[in-house]
DSSP file (Angstrom, degrees, kcal/mol; ACC not computed):
  #  RESIDUE AA STRUCTURE BP1 BP2  ACC     N-H-->O    O-->H-N    N-H-->O    O-->H-N    TCO  KAPPA ALPHA  PHI   PSI    X-CA   Y-CA   Z-CA
    1    1 A M              0   0    0      0, 0.0    81,-2.5     0, 0.0     2,-0.4   0.000 360.0 360.0 360.0 134.2   82.7  157.5  169.1
    2    2 A Y  E     -AB  11  81A   0      9,-2.8     9,-2.6    79,-0.2     2,-0.4  -0.937 360.0-160.4-117.0 138.9   85.6  159.5  167.6
    3    3 A W  E     -AB  10  80A   0     77,-2.4    77,-2.6    -2,-0.4     2,-0.8  -0.965  15.3-151.2-127.0 133.8   85.1  162.2  165.1
    4    4 A D  E  >> -A    9   0A   0      5,-2.9     4,-1.5    -2,-0.4     5,-1.3  -0.906  12.0-166.0 -98.9 107.2   87.5  163.8  162.6
    5    5 A R  T  45S+     0   0    0     -2,-0.8   161,-0.2    73,-0.3    -1,-0.1   0.762  83.1  54.4 -69.4 -25.5   86.2  167.4  162.2
    6    6 A I  T  45S+     0   0    0     72,-0.3    -1,-0.2     1,-0.2   155,-0.1   0.955 123.2  24.0 -73.2 -50.6   88.3  168.1  159.1
    7    7 A G  T  45S-     0   0    0      2,-0.1   155,-0.2   153,-0.1    -2,-0.2   0.476 101.6-127.2 -93.9  -2.7   87.3  165.0  157.0
    8    8 A D  T  <5 +     0   0    0     -4,-1.5     2,-0.4     1,-0.2    -3,-0.2   0.931  56.8 150.1  54.9  50.7   83.9  164.6  158.8
    9    9 A L  E   < -A    4   0A   0     -5,-1.3    -5,-2.9     2,-0.0     2,-0.4  -0.907  32.2-155.3-115.8 143.0   84.6  160.9  159.6
   10   10 A L  E     -A    3   0A   0     -2,-0.4     2,-0.4    -7,-0.2    -7,-0.2  -0.917   5.2-167.0-117.0 142.7   83.4  158.9  162.5
   11   11 A W  E     -A    2   0A   0     -9,-2.6    -9,-2.8    -2,-0.4     2,-0.7  -0.998  11.3-150.8-125.4 127.6   84.9  155.8  164.1
   12   12 A K        -     0   0    0     -2,-0.4    11,-3.4   -11,-0.2     2,-0.5  -0.880  12.1-160.2 -96.6 114.9   82.9  153.7  166.6
   13   13 A I  E     +C   22   0A   0     -2,-0.7     2,-0.3     9,-0.2     9,-0.2  -0.842  28.8 147.7 -95.9 125.8   85.3  152.1  169.0
   14   14 A H  E     -C   21   0A   0      7,-2.2     7,-3.0    -2,-0.5     2,-0.4  -0.982  46.2-109.5-155.3 161.3   83.6  149.1  170.7
   15   15 A F  E     +C   20   0A   0     -2,-0.3     2,-0.4     5,-0.2     5,-0.2  -0.803  30.4 176.8 -95.2 138.3   84.1  145.6  172.2
   16   16 A K  E >  S-C   19   0A   0      3,-2.7     3,-1.6    -2,-0.4    -2,-0.0  -0.950  72.4 -14.9-142.3 122.1   82.8  142.6  170.5
   17   17 A E  T 3  S-     0   0    0     -2,-0.4     3,-0.1     1,-0.3    -1,-0.0   0.874 129.2 -52.6  52.6  41.8   83.4  139.1  171.8
   18   18 A G  T 3  S+     0   0    0      1,-0.2     2,-0.3     0, 0.0    -1,-0.3   0.537 117.6 106.9  77.8   6.9   86.2  140.4  174.1
   19   19 A K  E <   -C   16   0A   0     -3,-1.6    -3,-2.7     9,-0.0     2,-0.4  -0.886  69.4-118.5-120.2 151.7   88.1  142.2  171.3
   20   20 A L  E     -C   15   0A   0      7,-0.4     7,-2.9    -2,-0.3     2,-0.3  -0.726  34.4-175.3 -91.4 133.3   88.4  145.9  170.6
   21   21 A Y  E     -CD  14  26A   0     -7,-3.0    -7,-2.2    -2,-0.4     2,-0.5  -0.921  28.9-150.0-128.2 152.0   87.2  147.1  167.2
   22   22 A A  E >  S-CD  13  25A   0      3,-2.8     3,-2.5    -2,-0.3     2,-0.3  -0.966  82.8 -51.5-115.0 106.7   87.1  150.4  165.3
   23   23 A D  T 3  S-     0   0    0    -11,-3.4    -9,-0.1    -2,-0.5   -12,-0.1  -0.499 124.2 -23.0  54.5-119.2   83.9  150.0  163.2
   24   24 A D  T 3  S+     0   0    0     -2,-0.3     2,-0.5    -3,-0.1    -1,-0.3   0.377 117.7 102.7 -98.7   4.6   84.5  146.5  161.7
   25   25 A Y  E <  S-D   22   0A   0     -3,-2.5    -3,-2.8    15,-0.0     2,-0.2  -0.761  71.8-128.2 -92.8 129.3   88.3  146.6  162.0
   26   26 A L  E     -DE  21  38A   0     12,-2.1    12,-2.2    -2,-0.5     2,-0.7  -0.552  19.6-135.1 -69.8 134.4   89.9  144.6  164.7
   27   27 A L  E     - E   0  37A   0     -7,-2.9    -7,-0.4    -2,-0.2    10,-0.2  -0.855  18.3-160.0 -95.8 112.1   92.4  146.8  166.7
   28   28 A V  E     - E   0  36A   0      8,-3.1     8,-2.7    -2,-0.7     2,-0.0  -0.819  22.2-118.9 -95.1 119.3   95.6  144.8  167.2
   29   29 A P  E     + E   0  35A   0      0, 0.0     6,-0.2     0, 0.0     3,-0.1  -0.326  39.3 165.5 -62.1 135.1   97.7  146.1  170.1
   30   30 A E  E     -     0   0A   0      4,-3.0     2,-0.3     1,-0.4     5,-0.2   0.470  62.9 -43.2-123.3 -12.4  101.2  147.3  169.1
   31   31 A G  E >  S- E   0  34A   0      3,-1.2     3,-1.3     0, 0.0     2,-0.5  -0.966 101.0 -10.9 170.2-166.3  102.3  149.3  172.2
   32   32 A D  T 3  S-     0   0    0      1,-0.3     3,-0.1    -2,-0.3    18,-0.1  -0.428 131.9 -25.3 -61.1 110.7  101.0  151.7  174.8
   33   33 A N  T 3  S+     0   0    0     -2,-0.5    17,-2.3     1,-0.2     2,-0.5   0.624 112.1 123.9  60.0  15.6   97.7  152.9  173.4
   34   34 A L  E <   +EF  31  49A   0     -3,-1.3    -4,-3.0    15,-0.2    -3,-1.2  -0.918  34.9 174.9-111.3 131.4   98.8  152.1  169.9
   35   35 A F  E     -EF  29  48A   0     13,-2.9    13,-3.2    -2,-0.5     2,-0.4  -0.982  22.9-142.6-135.1 144.2   96.8  149.7  167.7
   36   36 A R  E     -EF  28  47A   0     -8,-2.7    -8,-3.1    -2,-0.4     2,-0.3  -0.854  28.4-119.4-100.8 144.6   97.0  148.6  164.1
   37   37 A L  E     -E   27   0A   0      9,-2.2     7,-3.4    -2,-0.4     2,-0.4  -0.651  31.0-173.7 -84.5 138.4   93.8  148.0  162.1
   38   38 A S  E     -EF  26  43A   0    -12,-2.2   -12,-2.1    -2,-0.3     5,-0.2  -0.986  28.8-146.4-131.1 141.8   93.1  144.5  160.8
   39   39 A D        -     0   0    0      3,-2.2     4,-0.1    -2,-0.4    -1,-0.0   0.297  67.3 -88.8 -86.3  11.2   90.3  143.4  158.6
   40   40 A G  S    S+     0   0    0      2,-0.3     3,-0.1   -14,-0.2   -15,-0.0  -0.037 123.3  36.6 106.6 -28.7   90.4  140.1  160.4
   41   41 A E  S    S+     0   0    0      1,-0.3     2,-0.4     0, 0.0    -1,-0.0   0.664 117.6  35.8-119.8 -36.5   92.9  138.4  158.2
   42   42 A N  S    S-     0   0    0      0, 0.0    -3,-2.2     0, 0.0     2,-0.4  -0.922  75.0-118.4-126.0 146.3   95.4  141.2  157.3
   43   43 A I  E     -F   38   0A   0     -2,-0.4    -5,-0.3    -5,-0.2     2,-0.0  -0.690  36.7-140.3 -76.6 130.9   96.9  144.2  159.0
   44   44 A T  E     -     0   0A   0     -7,-3.4    22,-0.2    -2,-0.4    -7,-0.1  -0.188  26.3 -98.5 -81.7-178.2   95.9  147.3  157.0
   45   45 A G  E    S+     0   0A   0     20,-0.1    19,-2.1    19,-0.1    20,-1.6   0.012  94.7  89.6 -88.9  28.2   98.1  150.3  156.4
   46   46 A S  E     - G   0  63A   0     -9,-0.3    -9,-2.2    17,-0.3     2,-0.3  -0.940  50.8-171.7-131.0 149.5   96.6  152.2  159.2
   47   47 A S  E     -FG  36  62A   0     15,-2.6    15,-2.5    -2,-0.3     2,-0.4  -0.953  11.0-148.1-133.2 154.3   97.2  152.6  163.0
   48   48 A M  E     -FG  35  61A   0    -13,-3.2   -13,-2.9    -2,-0.3     2,-0.4  -0.984   8.2-167.5-124.5 137.2   95.3  154.3  165.8
   49   49 A L  E     -FG  34  60A   0     11,-3.1    11,-2.3    -2,-0.4     2,-0.5  -0.986   8.8-152.6-122.5 132.3   96.9  156.0  168.8
   50   50 A F  E     - G   0  59A   0    -17,-2.3     2,-0.4    -2,-0.4     9,-0.2  -0.925  13.3-170.3-109.5 126.5   94.8  157.0  171.8
   51   51 A N  E     - G   0  58A   0      7,-3.3     7,-3.4    -2,-0.5     2,-0.6  -0.896  16.8-141.7-116.1 143.1   96.0  159.9  173.9
   52   52 A K  E     + G   0  57A   0     -2,-0.4     2,-0.5     5,-0.2     5,-0.2  -0.924  24.6 176.5-105.7 117.3   94.7  161.1  177.3
   53   53 A N  E >   - G   0  56A   0      3,-3.0     3,-2.0    -2,-0.6    -2,-0.0  -0.970  67.7 -24.4-123.4 116.2   94.7  164.9  177.5
   54   54 A G  T 3  S-     0   0    0     -2,-0.5    -1,-0.1     1,-0.3     3,-0.1   0.833 126.0 -48.3  55.8  37.3   93.2  166.6  180.6
   55   55 A G  T 3  S+     0   0    0      1,-0.2     2,-0.4     0, 0.0    -1,-0.3   0.306 119.5 101.1  89.4 -10.7   91.0  163.7  181.5
   56   56 A S  E <   -G   53   0A   0     -3,-2.0    -3,-3.0    25,-0.0     2,-0.5  -0.878  67.8-130.8-111.9 146.0   89.5  163.2  178.0
   57   57 A L  E     -G   52   0A   0     -2,-0.4    24,-0.5    -5,-0.2     2,-0.3  -0.803  26.6-178.0 -97.2 124.9   90.6  160.6  175.6
   58   58 A N  E     -GH  51  80A   0     -7,-3.4    -7,-3.3    -2,-0.5     2,-0.3  -0.845  11.9-143.3-118.1 157.9   91.4  161.6  172.0
   59   59 A G  E     -GH  50  79A   0     20,-1.7    20,-3.4    -2,-0.3     2,-0.4  -0.823   8.7-165.1-120.6 159.3   92.5  159.5  169.1
   60   60 A Q  E     -GH  49  78A   0    -11,-2.3   -11,-3.1    -2,-0.3     2,-0.4  -0.995   7.8-161.8-141.4 138.2   94.8  159.9  166.2
   61   61 A M  E     -GH  48  77A   0     16,-3.1    16,-3.5    -2,-0.4     2,-0.4  -0.939   6.4-174.9-123.3 144.5   94.9  157.8  163.1
   62   62 A I  E     -GH  47  76A   0    -15,-2.5   -15,-2.6    -2,-0.4     2,-0.8  -0.997  25.9-135.5-138.0 143.6   97.7  157.5  160.5
   63   63 A F  E     +G   46   0A   0     12,-1.3   -17,-0.3    -2,-0.4    12,-0.1  -0.871  29.8 173.7 -94.8 106.9   97.9  155.6  157.3
   64   64 A T    >   -     0   0    0    -19,-2.1     3,-2.1    -2,-0.8   -18,-0.2   0.745  21.8-154.5 -91.9 -25.5  101.4  154.0  157.6
   65   65 A R  T 3  S-     0   0    0    -20,-1.6   -20,-0.1     1,-0.3     3,-0.1   0.882  77.1 -49.2  49.2  42.9  101.5  151.9  154.4
   66   66 A G  T 3  S+     0   0    0      1,-0.3    -1,-0.3   -22,-0.2     3,-0.1   0.391 113.6 118.8  84.3  -4.8  103.9  149.5  156.1
   67   67 A R  S <  S-     0   0    0     -3,-2.1    -1,-0.3     1,-0.2    -3,-0.1  -0.305  77.3 -73.5 -86.3 174.9  106.3  152.3  157.3
   68   68 A D        -     0   0    0      1,-0.1     2,-0.6    -3,-0.1    -1,-0.2  -0.350  58.8-100.2 -62.6 150.5  107.2  153.1  160.9
   69   69 A V        +     0   0    0     -3,-0.1     2,-0.4     2,-0.0    -1,-0.1  -0.655  48.8 166.7 -80.0 118.7  104.4  154.9  162.8
   70   70 A S    >   -     0   0    0     -2,-0.6     3,-1.1     1,-0.0     5,-0.2  -0.941  20.0-167.6-133.3 111.4  105.0  158.6  163.0
   71   71 A F  T 3  S+     0   0    0     -2,-0.4   -10,-0.1     1,-0.2    -2,-0.0   0.212  80.4  72.1 -85.9  17.9  102.0  160.7  164.1
   72   72 A K  T 3  S+     0   0    0      3,-0.0    -1,-0.2     0, 0.0     2,-0.1   0.300  78.2 102.1-108.5   7.1  103.6  163.9  163.0
   73   73 A S  S X  S-     0   0    0     -3,-1.1     3,-1.3     1,-0.1     0, 0.0  -0.296  87.2-106.1 -88.5 173.1  103.2  163.3  159.3
   74   74 A D  T 3  S+     0   0    0      1,-0.3    -1,-0.1    -2,-0.1    -3,-0.1   0.634 116.6  66.8 -69.6 -14.8  100.7  164.7  156.8
   75   75 A N  T 3  S+     0   0    0     -5,-0.2   -12,-1.3   -12,-0.1     2,-0.4   0.291  80.2 104.2 -89.3  10.7   99.0  161.3  156.8
   76   76 A S  E <   - H   0  62A   0     -3,-1.3     2,-0.4   -14,-0.2   -14,-0.2  -0.789  51.3-167.0 -99.6 135.5   97.9  161.7  160.4
   77   77 A F  E     - H   0  61A   0    -16,-3.5   -16,-3.1    -2,-0.4     2,-0.4  -0.980  13.1-139.5-123.9 129.6   94.3  162.6  161.3
   78   78 A K  E     - H   0  60A   0     -2,-0.4     2,-0.4   -18,-0.2   -72,-0.3  -0.723  17.0-166.9 -92.8 137.4   93.2  163.8  164.7
   79   79 A Y  E     - H   0  59A   0    -20,-3.4   -20,-1.7    -2,-0.4     2,-0.4  -0.926   6.7-149.8-120.2 144.3   89.9  162.5  166.2
   80   80 A E  E     -BH   3  58A   0    -77,-2.6   -77,-2.4    -2,-0.4     2,-0.3  -0.929  24.2-113.1-115.9 142.5   88.1  163.8  169.2
   81   81 A L  E     -B    2   0A   0    -24,-0.5     2,-0.3    -2,-0.4   -79,-0.2  -0.544  40.4-158.2 -68.9 130.5   85.9  161.8  171.5
   82   82 A V        -     0   0    0    -81,-2.5     2,-0.6    -2,-0.3    -1,-0.0  -0.819  23.8-105.8-117.5 155.1   82.3  162.9  171.1
   83   83 A D        -     0   0    0     -2,-0.3    50,-2.2    50,-0.2    -2,-0.0  -0.672  27.4-157.6 -76.2 114.7   79.2  162.7  173.3
   84   84 A T        +     0   0    0     -2,-0.6    -1,-0.1    48,-0.2     2,-0.1   0.445  52.0 121.6 -80.4   1.8   77.1  160.0  171.7
   85   85 A A        -     0   0    0      1,-0.1    48,-0.4    48,-0.1     2,-0.2  -0.398  62.7-126.8 -61.8 140.9   73.9  161.3  173.2
   86   86 A R        -     0   0    0     46,-0.1     2,-0.3    47,-0.1    47,-0.1  -0.587  25.7 -99.0 -88.9 153.8   71.3  162.2  170.5
   87   87 A N        +     0   0    0     -2,-0.2     3,-0.2    45,-0.2    43,-0.1  -0.552  39.1 178.7 -72.4 129.7   69.6  165.6  170.3
   88   88 A T        +     0   0    0     -2,-0.3     2,-1.1     1,-0.2    -1,-0.2   0.821  67.0  54.9-105.2 -39.2   66.2  165.4  171.9
   89   89 A D    >   +     0   0    0      1,-0.2     3,-1.1     2,-0.0     4,-0.2  -0.754  58.5 173.6 -99.6  90.2   64.7  168.9  171.6
   90   90 A L  G >   +     0   0    0     -2,-1.1     3,-1.5     1,-0.2     4,-0.4   0.696  67.5  76.2 -71.3 -17.7   65.0  169.7  167.9
   91   91 A N  G >  S+     0   0    0      1,-0.3     3,-1.1     2,-0.2    -1,-0.2   0.795  83.1  66.3 -63.9 -26.7   63.1  173.0  168.3
   92   92 A E  G <  S+     0   0    0     -3,-1.1    62,-0.3     1,-0.2    -1,-0.3   0.692  98.1  54.2 -68.6 -15.7   66.2  174.7  169.8
   93   93 A F  G <  S+     0   0    0     -3,-1.5    -1,-0.2    -4,-0.2    -2,-0.2   0.582  83.5 111.7 -91.9 -11.6   68.0  174.3  166.5
   94   94 A K    <   +     0   0    0     -3,-1.1    81,-0.4    -4,-0.4     2,-0.3  -0.293  47.8  76.8 -63.2 145.0   65.2  176.1  164.5
   95   95 A G  E    S-I  108   0B   0     13,-2.3    13,-2.8    79,-0.1     2,-0.4  -0.873  78.7 -62.5 149.4-177.2   66.1  179.5  163.0
   96   96 A L  E     -IJ 107 173B   0     77,-0.8    76,-2.9    -2,-0.3    77,-1.3  -0.867  43.0-165.6-103.0 138.7   67.9  181.4  160.3
   97   97 A Y  E     -IJ 106 171B   0      9,-2.7     9,-2.6    -2,-0.4     2,-0.4  -0.979   1.3-160.3-128.5 137.4   71.7  181.2  160.1
   98   98 A Y  E     -IJ 105 170B   0     72,-2.9    72,-3.0    -2,-0.4     2,-0.5  -0.949   7.0-157.2-124.7 139.0   74.0  183.5  158.1
   99   99 A S  E  >> -I  104   0B   0      5,-2.2     4,-1.5    -2,-0.4     5,-1.1  -0.964   4.5-165.0-112.6 120.0   77.5  183.0  156.8
  100  100 A D  T  45S+     0   0    0     -2,-0.5    -1,-0.1    68,-0.3    69,-0.1   0.901  92.4  55.6 -62.9 -41.6   79.6  186.1  156.1
  101  101 A E  T  45S+     0   0    0     67,-0.3    -1,-0.2     1,-0.2    68,-0.1   0.876 121.8  25.6 -62.8 -40.3   82.1  184.0  154.1
  102  102 A L  T  45S-     0   0    0      2,-0.1    -1,-0.2     0, 0.0    -2,-0.2   0.553  95.1-134.0 -98.4 -10.1   79.5  182.6  151.8
  103  103 A D  T  <5 +     0   0    0     -4,-1.5     2,-0.3     1,-0.2    -3,-0.2   0.950  62.4 136.9  49.0  52.7   76.9  185.4  152.0
  104  104 A A  E   < -I   99   0B   0     -5,-1.1    -5,-2.2     2,-0.0     2,-0.5  -0.947  48.4-148.4-132.1 148.3   74.3  182.7  152.4
  105  105 A V  E     -I   98   0B   0     -2,-0.3    15,-1.1    -7,-0.2     2,-0.4  -0.971  10.1-166.5-117.3 129.8   71.3  182.1  154.6
  106  106 A F  E     -IK  97 119B   0     -9,-2.6    -9,-2.7    -2,-0.5     2,-0.5  -0.946   7.6-153.8-111.2 135.7   70.2  178.7  155.8
  107  107 A E  E     -IK  96 118B   0     11,-2.6    11,-3.0    -2,-0.4     2,-0.5  -0.947  10.6-165.8-109.5 128.3   66.8  178.2  157.3
  108  108 A I  E     +IK  95 117B   0    -13,-2.8   -13,-2.3    -2,-0.5     2,-0.3  -0.955  10.8 172.5-119.1 130.5   66.4  175.2  159.7
  109  109 A N  E     - K   0 116B   0      7,-2.4     7,-3.0    -2,-0.5     2,-0.7  -0.904  35.7-115.6-130.9 158.7   63.1  173.9  160.9
  110  110 A N  E     + K   0 115B   0     -2,-0.3     2,-0.5     5,-0.2     5,-0.2  -0.875  37.3 176.2 -94.9 112.7   61.8  170.9  162.9
  111  111 A R  E >   - K   0 114B   0      3,-2.9     3,-0.7    -2,-0.7    -2,-0.0  -0.945  68.7 -28.9-123.1 109.2   59.7  168.7  160.6
  112  112 A S  T 3  S-     0   0    0     -2,-0.5    -1,-0.1     1,-0.2     3,-0.1   0.895 124.1 -48.9  54.2  46.9   58.4  165.4  162.0
  113  113 A N  T 3  S+     0   0    0      1,-0.2     2,-0.3   -25,-0.0    -1,-0.2   0.761 122.3  97.8  63.3  28.8   61.3  165.0  164.4
  114  114 A N  E <  S-K  111   0B   0     -3,-0.7    -3,-2.9    15,-0.1     2,-0.5  -0.969  77.6-114.4-133.3 152.5   64.0  165.7  161.7
  115  115 A L  E     -KL 110 128B   0     13,-1.4    13,-2.6    -2,-0.3     2,-0.5  -0.777  28.2-160.5 -87.2 131.9   65.8  168.9  161.0
  116  116 A E  E     -KL 109 127B   0     -7,-3.0    -7,-2.4    -2,-0.5     2,-0.5  -0.959   4.0-159.9-114.1 125.7   64.9  170.3  157.5
  117  117 A M  E     -KL 108 126B   0      9,-3.1     9,-2.8    -2,-0.5     2,-0.4  -0.916   3.5-165.0-112.8 127.6   67.3  172.8  156.0
  118  118 A M  E     -K  107   0B   0    -11,-3.0   -11,-2.6    -2,-0.5     2,-0.5  -0.926   3.4-166.8-109.9 134.6   66.4  175.2  153.2
  119  119 A I  E >   -K  106   0B   0      3,-0.4     3,-2.5    -2,-0.4   -13,-0.2  -0.983  30.8-109.5-122.3 128.9   69.0  177.0  151.3
  120  120 A R  T 3  S+     0   0    0    -15,-1.1     3,-0.1    -2,-0.5   -15,-0.1  -0.339 106.7  15.7 -57.5 129.0   68.2  179.9  149.0
  121  121 A G  T 3  S+     0   0    0      1,-0.2     2,-0.6     2,-0.1    -1,-0.3   0.336 100.9 107.2  88.8  -6.8   68.6  178.8  145.4
  122  122 A Y    <   -     0   0    0     -3,-2.5    -3,-0.4     1,-0.2    -1,-0.2  -0.933  63.3-147.8-106.7 116.9   68.6  175.1  146.3
  123  123 A G  S    S+     0   0    0     -2,-0.6    -1,-0.2    -3,-0.1    -2,-0.1   0.899  70.4  43.6 -54.8 -60.8   65.3  173.5  145.2
  124  124 A Q  S    S-     0   0    0      1,-0.1    -5,-0.2    -6,-0.0     2,-0.1  -0.586  85.4-109.7 -93.7 147.5   64.6  170.8  147.7
  125  125 A P        -     0   0    0      0, 0.0     2,-0.5     0, 0.0    -7,-0.2  -0.428  31.2-130.7 -67.3 151.6   64.9  170.9  151.5
  126  126 A I  E     -L  117   0B   0     -9,-2.8    -9,-3.1    -2,-0.1     2,-0.6  -0.923  11.7-143.8-107.2 126.2   67.7  168.8  152.9
  127  127 A I  E     -L  116   0B   0     -2,-0.5     2,-0.4   -11,-0.2   -11,-0.2  -0.800  17.4-166.1 -90.8 122.7   66.9  166.5  155.8
  128  128 A I  E     -L  115   0B   0    -13,-2.6   -13,-1.4    -2,-0.6     2,-0.3  -0.926   6.4-147.9-113.5 136.8   69.7  166.3  158.3
  129  129 A S  E     -M  137   0B   0      8,-2.4     8,-2.3    -2,-0.4     2,-0.3  -0.721  22.9-103.1-106.0 149.6   69.8  163.6  161.0
  130  130 A S  E     +M  136   0B   0     -2,-0.3     6,-0.2     6,-0.2     3,-0.1  -0.548  39.7 167.9 -69.6 126.7   71.2  163.7  164.5
  131  131 A V  E     -     0   0B   0      4,-2.7     2,-0.3     1,-0.6    -1,-0.2   0.788  66.7 -22.3-105.9 -50.2   74.6  161.8  164.6
  132  132 A F  E >  S-M  135   0B   0      3,-1.2     3,-2.6   -46,-0.0    -1,-0.6  -0.900 101.4 -41.0-150.2 178.7   75.8  162.8  168.1
  133  133 A N  T 3  S-     0   0    0    -50,-2.2   -50,-0.2   -48,-0.4   -47,-0.1  -0.200 126.9  -7.7 -53.8 121.6   75.2  165.7  170.5
  134  134 A D  T 3  S+     0   0    0      1,-0.2    12,-2.8    11,-0.1     2,-0.4   0.580 113.3 107.0  68.1  14.5   74.9  169.0  168.7
  135  135 A Y  E <   +MN 132 145B   0     -3,-2.6    -4,-2.7    10,-0.2    -3,-1.2  -0.986  41.5 175.2-128.1 128.4   76.0  167.4  165.4
  136  136 A F  E     -MN 130 144B   0      8,-2.3     8,-3.1    -2,-0.4     2,-0.3  -0.916   8.0-176.5-126.9 153.1   73.7  166.7  162.4
  137  137 A S  E     -MN 129 143B   0     -8,-2.3    -8,-2.4    -2,-0.3     6,-0.2  -0.999  29.2-161.3-152.1 150.6   74.6  165.3  159.0
  138  138 A D  E >>  - N   0 142B   0      4,-2.2     3,-2.1    -2,-0.3     4,-0.6  -0.981  26.2-144.2-123.4 117.8   73.4  164.4  155.6
  139  139 A P  T 34 S+     0   0    0      0, 0.0     4,-0.1     0, 0.0    -1,-0.1   0.748  98.5  48.3 -58.8 -24.3   76.0  162.1  154.0
  140  140 A D  T 34 S+     0   0    0      2,-0.1    -3,-0.0    -3,-0.0     0, 0.0   0.537 125.5  23.6 -91.3  -6.2   75.5  163.6  150.5
  141  141 A F  T <4 S-     0   0    0     -3,-2.1     2,-0.3     1,-0.3   -13,-0.0   0.676 107.8 -70.4-121.5 -75.9   75.7  167.2  151.6
  142  142 A A  E  <  -N  138   0B   0     -4,-0.6    -4,-2.2    19,-0.1     2,-0.3  -0.975  35.3 -97.1-172.3 176.0   77.5  168.1  154.8
  143  143 A G  E     -NO 137 160B   0     17,-3.1    17,-3.1    -2,-0.3     2,-0.5  -0.859  22.6-150.1-110.5 151.4   77.6  168.1  158.6
  144  144 A L  E     -NO 136 159B   0     -8,-3.1    -8,-2.3    -2,-0.3     2,-0.8  -0.979   6.1-166.6-123.0 117.6   76.4  170.9  160.9
  145  145 A Y  E     -NO 135 158B   0     13,-2.5    13,-2.4    -2,-0.5   -10,-0.2  -0.887  20.5-142.7-106.8 104.5   78.2  171.2  164.3
  146  146 A F  E     - O   0 157B   0    -12,-2.8     2,-0.3    -2,-0.8    11,-0.3  -0.389   8.4-145.9 -74.9 141.9   76.1  173.5  166.4
  147  147 A Q  E     - O   0 156B   0      9,-3.0     8,-2.4    -2,-0.1     9,-1.0  -0.791  11.0-159.1-106.7 147.3   77.8  176.0  168.8
  148  148 A R  E     - O   0 154B   0     -2,-0.3     6,-0.2     6,-0.3     2,-0.1  -0.905  10.2-133.0-125.9 153.7   76.4  177.1  172.1
  149  149 A N    >   -     0   0    0      4,-2.1     3,-2.1    -2,-0.3     6,-0.0  -0.308  46.5 -84.7 -91.1-176.0   77.0  180.1  174.4
  150  150 A K  T 3  S+     0   0    0      1,-0.3    -1,-0.0     2,-0.1    -2,-0.0   0.726 130.4  57.6 -64.7 -21.7   77.6  179.9  178.2
  151  151 A K  T 3  S-     0   0    0      2,-0.1    -1,-0.3     0, 0.0     3,-0.1   0.294 119.2-111.8 -90.4   9.7   73.8  179.8  178.8
  152  152 A D  S <  S+     0   0    0     -3,-2.1     2,-0.3     1,-0.2    -2,-0.1   0.708  71.1 141.3  69.0  23.9   73.6  176.7  176.6
  153  153 A K        -     0   0    0      1,-0.0    -4,-2.1     2,-0.0     2,-0.3  -0.768  60.2-106.0 -96.4 142.5   71.7  178.5  173.8
  154  154 A I  E     +O  148   0B   0     -2,-0.3    -6,-0.3   -62,-0.3     3,-0.1  -0.498  40.0 171.5 -67.2 127.4   72.5  177.7  170.1
  155  155 A T  E     -     0   0B   0     -8,-2.4    16,-2.9     1,-0.4     2,-0.3   0.517  58.6 -54.8-113.1 -12.4   74.4  180.6  168.6
  156  156 A G  E     -OP 147 170B   0     -9,-1.0    -9,-3.0    14,-0.3    -1,-0.4  -0.982  53.1-103.6 164.3-168.5   75.3  179.1  165.2
  157  157 A F  E     -OP 146 169B   0     12,-2.4    12,-2.8    -2,-0.3     2,-0.5  -0.986  16.5-122.8-148.2 159.2   77.0  176.2  163.6
  158  158 A I  E     -OP 145 168B   0    -13,-2.4   -13,-2.5    -2,-0.3     2,-0.5  -0.915  28.7-133.7-100.8 126.1   80.2  175.1  161.8
  159  159 A F  E     -OP 144 167B   0      8,-3.1     8,-1.4    -2,-0.5     7,-1.1  -0.711  23.0-162.7 -80.9 122.6   79.6  173.8  158.3
  160  160 A V  E     +O  143   0B   0    -17,-3.1   -17,-3.1    -2,-0.5     2,-0.3  -0.937  27.6 136.5-117.9 115.0   81.7  170.6  158.0
  161  161 A N        -     0   0    0     -2,-0.6  -153,-0.1   -19,-0.2   -19,-0.1  -0.981  57.6-121.3-153.6 146.2   82.4  169.3  154.5
  162  162 A A  S    S+     0   0    0     -2,-0.3     3,-0.2  -155,-0.2    -1,-0.1   0.800 114.4  38.2 -62.3 -28.6   85.5  167.9  152.9
  163  163 A K  S    S+     0   0    0      1,-0.3     2,-0.4    -3,-0.0    -1,-0.2   0.816 130.7  24.0 -92.9 -34.0   85.4  170.6  150.1
  164  164 A A  S    S+     0   0    0      3,-0.0     3,-0.3     0, 0.0     2,-0.3  -0.862  85.3 176.2-134.8  97.1   84.3  173.6  152.2
  165  165 A N        +     0   0    0     -2,-0.4    -5,-0.2    -3,-0.2  -159,-0.1  -0.735  49.2  13.5-113.6 152.6   85.1  173.1  155.8
  166  166 A N  S    S+     0   0    0     -7,-1.1     2,-0.6    -2,-0.3    -1,-0.2   0.831  71.2 160.5  60.8  38.6   84.9  175.1  159.0
  167  167 A I  E     - P   0 159B   0     -8,-1.4    -8,-3.1    -3,-0.3     2,-0.4  -0.817  33.8-135.2 -91.9 126.1   82.5  177.8  157.7
  168  168 A L  E     - P   0 158B   0     -2,-0.6     2,-0.5   -10,-0.2   -68,-0.3  -0.663  18.7-170.7 -87.2 131.0   80.8  179.6  160.5
  169  169 A F  E     - P   0 157B   0    -12,-2.8   -12,-2.4    -2,-0.4     2,-0.3  -0.990  12.8-150.1-116.2 125.2   77.1  180.3  160.3
  170  170 A R  E     -JP  98 156B   0    -72,-3.0   -72,-2.9    -2,-0.5     2,-0.5  -0.747  21.5-115.6 -94.2 141.7   75.7  182.7  163.0
  171  171 A K  E     +J   97   0B   0    -16,-2.9   -74,-0.3    -2,-0.3     3,-0.1  -0.656  38.1 171.9 -75.6 122.8   72.1  182.3  164.2
  172  172 A I  E     +     0   0B   0    -76,-2.9     2,-0.4    -2,-0.5   -75,-0.2   0.544  62.2  45.0-112.0 -11.3   70.3  185.5  163.2
  173  173 A F  E     -J   96   0B   0    -77,-1.3   -77,-0.8   -79,-0.0     2,-0.4  -0.971  65.2-165.2-138.8 123.5   66.8  184.7  164.0
  174  174 A F              0   0    0     -2,-0.4   -79,-0.1   -79,-0.2   -82,-0.1  -0.879 360.0 360.0-108.1 135.9   65.6  183.1  167.2
  175  175 A E              0   0    0    -81,-0.4    -1,-0.1    -2,-0.4   -80,-0.1   0.441 360.0 360.0 -83.2 360.0   62.1  181.6  167.6
């Protein structure tokens, strides 16, 4: 699974019937680690490039619209390979989190094996689901990418949303 932290988009790269796919798009080889996306009949205006950096594989996607592929343009989006393991101990995420930038407090609790987030002034709790390790999301609201210290304890999260992105919330109350 590859994740674009800026746009909060995920791509599942997988083999099906001996062919490589990105979600439901066939990846057609175009060169070294370069693939064009196809809907099965037509090549789309997008390409994916996979880079190996320090032993980990990262991806980059570009919307080419029929032009030459240049991964240095504004139409290029970087994806990082993520750990697809799901979060098992939801109690470690419970607590109060504060953002200096928004002057807002979010309260997160474990309710029936889901994380429930309460925001002051927001009527209903928001249920966020585990997407990959340390990342939870509600598609209509935002994603929360939890941060850990060297002792593997949750210290806060990064709020990921297309409109308000990379906002840091620090954990201020530990259970």
